[in-house]
N, C-alpha and C positions, 0 to 999 in steps of 0.2 A: 486724508493725510496728504501732505505735499511730497512729491517726488524729490529725492535728494540731488537735484541737478547742480547744486552749489559745489559738489565734489569735483565736477569736471574742471580740469586744470590744476587740481590740488596734488601735492606730492606726498608720498608716504614718508613720514619722518620718524616713525617708531612702530615696532611690533612688540607685543607683550603676550606671553603664554602662561596660563595657570589653569584654572577650571573654566576659563573663558579665553577667547582670542581677542586681543585688542589691537586695533590698527589706527594710528594717528595720522591725520592728514593736515597739511598746512599749505596755504597759498597766499600770495601778496598781491595787492592791487597795484596798478601802475605808479601810484604815488608812494609806494613802499609800505603802506599800512597793511596789517594782517587782514586779509579778506575772509579766510576760512581757517579755523583752528579746531578741527573736529576729531571725534573719536568714534569709531565703529566697534561695537562690542558684539561678538558672535558667541552664542551660548549653546548651539546645537551643531551637529555634523554639517559640513558644507563641501562644495565641490570646487576644486581648482583645475582649470583647463589650461595646459601650457600652449605655447604658440604652434606646436605641431598637432594639437588636437587631443593629446593624451590627457585623460581625466583621472584625478585622484580624489577619493573621498577622504577628507580630513576631519578629525574629531577633536574638539577641545579636551584638554587634560590628558593628552597622549604623548607628551614629551617630544622626543626627537623626531617623531613622525610628522611634526608640524614644520620641520626645517624648510620645506619648499617656500614658505611664506617669507623667509628671511631675504630671499631674492627680490622682494618688492621694495626694499629700502631705496628711496630716491626715485621710484617709479611714479609716473604721473597718471592720474585717472583720465581716460579719454572719453568714456561714456558711462552713464548710469541708466538703469532701467528697473522698474518695479512692475511686476505683472501679477495677475491672479490675486490671491489673498495676501500678497506681500513677499513674493519671490524677488529677492534682490540680486541684481546682476551688475557687476562692475567690470569694465574693460580697462586695461592698463597699456601704456605706451610700448611695452615689450611684447604685446600680443597675448598676454595671459588674461584669464577671466576668473572671477570669483562669483559663485552662485550660492545663495543661502535660501533655503526653503522654510516656510513656516512650519513649526512643530505643533502637533495636536495638543500636547499637554504642557508645553513650556514656552517661555519667551524665547524667540529664536535670535533676533538681532535688534539692536537699537543704535541710534546715531544721535550724538549730541555735540554741542560746542558752539562757540561764537561764530556767527556767519552761516549757521545751519539751522533750519527749522527742525526741532527735535522730532524723532520718529521712534516708536516702540512697537514692534510686531509681537503681539502677545500670543497666547495659546490659540491655535486654530487660524491665526492670521488676522488680517485687517482688510477692510473694504474702503471704498470712497477715496481712491488715490486720484490726485490731480496735480497739474503743473503749477 
């Protein structure tokens, strides 16, 4: 699977909470065309680390406990990393980090949309990550 490096430079344009957490990202090319219009769907608990290093474990479908993600609106992705069996780590321009681990029995996260190679991390994770 390909690492989601296309997200670097993209801005968070929407967050949606229900039984999943959905984060939309958009970026434009220098000519004004949309370069990336992607959506990250998180289906399992994930970690949010704030700029001071404080970590919070957030779980989809838990309502107002997901409020810290609202602060990501208009934030820009500064780096992406996928390690191990599909541990996703995204850094943002305000110093926060998102980390999603693979789940043993469920899909943990997926990324789709124009300008992005689709990624689906299924039960137990995935192997063969490349740039």
